[in-house]
C-alpha positions in Angstrom: 104.5 98.1 100.9 103.4 96.0 104.4 104.3 98.9 106.7 102.3 101.2 104.0 99.3 99.4 104.2 99.2 99.0 108.2 99.3 102.5 108.1 96.7 103.2 105.7 98.9 104.9 103.6 98.2 102.8 100.4 95.2 103.2 98.3 93.5 100.1 96.7 92.4 100.8 92.7 90.9 98.7 90.1 92.9 99.1 86.7 91.0 98.0 83.9 93.2 96.6 81.1 90.7 97.1 78.1 90.7 101.0 79.0 94.4 100.6 79.5 95.1 99.2 76.1 92.7 102.2 74.6 95.2 104.5 76.7 91.8 105.8 78.7 91.0 105.6 82.5 93.0 105.0 85.4 96.0 104.1 83.3 96.2 107.7 82.5 96.4 109.1 86.1 99.0 106.6 87.5 103.1 106.7 87.2 104.9 103.4 86.8 108.9 104.1 88.1 111.1 101.4 86.2 114.5 101.9 89.0 116.8 99.3 89.5 117.1 97.9 93.7 120.4 99.3 94.7 120.2 96.9 97.9 117.6 94.1 98.8 116.2 95.8 101.9 117.1 99.3 100.7 116.2 99.8 97.0 116.9 103.6 97.5 120.1 103.7 99.1 121.2 107.4 99.1 117.8 109.0 98.0 118.5 109.6 94.8 115.6 107.9 93.3 113.2 109.5 95.7 114.5 112.8 95.0 114.1 111.9 91.1 110.6 111.2 91.5 109.8 114.3 93.6 111.3 116.6 91.4 109.2 114.6 88.4 106.0 114.8 90.2 106.1 118.6 90.8 106.6 118.7 86.9 103.4 117.2 86.3 100.9 117.5 88.9 98.5 115.7 86.6 99.6 112.6 88.0 97.5 111.1 91.1 98.9 108.1 92.2 102.2 106.5 91.4 103.2 102.6 91.6 106.8 101.9 92.8 107.4 97.9 93.2 109.1 97.9 96.4 105.9 99.9 98.0 103.3 98.9 96.3 103.8 94.7 96.0 104.1 92.2 99.2 107.7 92.1 99.8 109.5 89.2 101.5 111.4 90.3 104.7 114.9 91.0 104.2 115.1 89.9 107.9 113.8 86.6 106.5 116.3 83.6 105.7 116.6 82.7 102.3 114.7 79.5 102.7 111.6 81.2 104.8 109.5 83.8 103.8 107.2 85.7 106.3 104.3 86.2 103.8 100.6 85.4 104.2 99.4 83.0 101.6 97.2 85.8 100.4 100.1 88.4 100.0 102.2 85.6 98.2 99.4 85.5 96.1 99.0 88.9 95.1 102.4 89.3 94.7 102.5 86.6 91.9 99.3 88.2 90.2 101.0 91.2 90.2 104.2 89.8 88.8 102.5 88.3 85.8 100.7 91.3 85.3 103.6 94.1 85.2 104.4 93.8 81.1 100.7 95.0 80.7 101.2 98.3 82.9 104.5 99.0 81.5 103.2 98.4 78.0 100.4 100.8 78.8 100.9 103.8 81.4 103.2 106.6 81.8 106.3 105.7 83.2 109.5 107.2 84.6 112.9 105.6 84.0 115.5 105.9 86.8 118.5 105.5 84.1 121.8 104.3 86.4 125.0 102.4 84.9 123.8 99.5 85.8 120.0 99.6 84.5 120.9 97.5 81.1 122.2 95.1 83.5 119.0 93.8 85.4 116.3 91.7 84.2 113.3 93.6 85.5 114.6 97.0 84.5 115.3 95.9 81.1 111.8 94.4 80.3 110.4 97.5 82.2 112.3 99.6 80.1 111.6 98.0 76.5 107.9 97.7 77.6 107.5 101.4 78.3 109.3 102.3 75.0 106.4 100.6 72.9 103.2 101.3 71.6 100.5 98.9 71.3 98.6 98.4 68.1 96.3 95.8 66.7 98.9 94.1 65.0 101.2 94.1 68.4 103.5 96.1 69.5 106.3 98.3 67.8 108.7 100.9 69.0 106.9 104.1 70.1 107.1 107.2 67.4 107.6 110.8 67.7 104.3 111.9 69.6 103.7 108.8 71.1 106.4 108.1 73.9 104.5 107.4 77.6 108.2 107.6 78.5 110.7 109.8 80.9 114.1 108.9 81.4 116.1 111.0 84.4 119.6 109.6 84.5 120.6 109.5 88.5 124.0 108.3 89.9 126.5 108.1 86.8 123.5 107.6 84.2 124.3 109.9 81.1 124.0 110.0 77.4 125.5 106.8 76.3 123.3 104.8 78.4 120.0 106.6 77.4 121.2 105.8 73.7 122.0 102.2 74.7 118.3 102.0 76.1 116.5 103.5 72.8 118.6 100.9 70.7 117.4 98.1 73.2 113.8 99.8 72.4 113.9 98.7 68.6 114.1 94.8 69.3 111.1 92.3 68.5 109.5 90.5 71.3 111.3 87.4 70.3 114.7 89.4 70.3 113.7 90.7 73.0 113.2 87.8 75.4 116.3 86.1 73.8 118.1 89.3 75.2 116.9 88.7 78.7 117.5 85.3 78.6 121.1 85.9 78.7 122.8 84.9 81.9 124.7 88.1 81.9 120.9 89.9 82.3 121.0 89.1 86.4 118.1 88.6 88.5 117.7 88.2 92.0 115.2 85.4 91.8 115.7 83.0 89.0 112.3 81.4 88.9 111.6 85.4 87.6 112.9 84.5 84.0 110.9 81.1 83.7 107.9 83.4 84.5 108.2 86.1 82.6 110.6 85.2 79.3 107.4 83.1 77.7 105.3 86.5 78.1 107.6 88.4 76.8 108.1 86.3 73.8 104.3 86.4 73.1 103.5 90.0 73.5 102.5 90.5 70.1 99.9 87.7 70.5 98.9 89.2 73.7 98.4 92.8 72.8 96.7 91.9 69.7 94.1 89.5 72.2 93.6 92.5 74.5 93.4 94.7 71.6 90.6 92.7 69.7 88.7 92.3 72.8 88.5 96.0 73.6 84.6 96.0 72.0 84.0 92.2 72.8 82.2 90.9 75.2 84.5 89.1 77.3 85.1 89.3 80.8 86.2 91.9 82.6 90.0 91.6 83.0 90.3 94.1 86.1 93.6 94.3 87.8 93.7 95.2 91.3 96.7 97.8 92.6 97.9 99.2 95.3 99.1 102.9 95.4 100.8 105.1 98.4 99.2 108.5 98.6 101.0 110.8 96.4 101.3 113.8 99.2 103.5 111.0 101.0 105.8 110.8 98.4 106.0 114.8 97.8 106.6 115.4 101.4 109.3 112.6 102.3 113.2 113.9 102.6 114.8 112.6 99.6 117.6 111.7 102.4 115.4 110.1 104.8 116.0 106.8 106.3 
């Protein structure tokens, strides 16, 4: 992300979460990608993820912006030892802020899931997939029905219909069931603190959504979330097998 920012290939945007929970505004024009990191330094080792994303963008010209976590959040350098972090305090604060808000984005935005055999073994992808297959309502969340879906699933590597069926089955879990599922030690995460941060947020999804929906017409303070996204043309012109 820092390299894209320094080369002026990122755009700074502000997402109004109240608008997002109504399915209107900027959130309609941003695609959020849910993908498994294949390597800490290179999340897309073979270029299969970028190729799938390019294919999706060409089929959906209405998408203006793409949010891809590796490119849109200040990442800790893979060159740093595990106990060191070269990010500035401002970059760390931006990262932590986005981390806590990411569930809201996957609950409301259009999502492209890049599904492989290991997708449902990883904490972040599983959480993102569940959020993306929910529908927000004044009562909380429920699985999206026909005509409500915001998600496109593209299988990559060895992902297949069995994995799609498992993903669909997982989407029927309640927030409490999902929190318990994600807490299992066989749902892995690189940074264990992420589970500590996110499990309570997932478990209280219904309460949070009810609060957001009830405040749509109220006079409470603005809930604007700043995000940074790469220029979409950059993604379309990048070779899928680029280093």
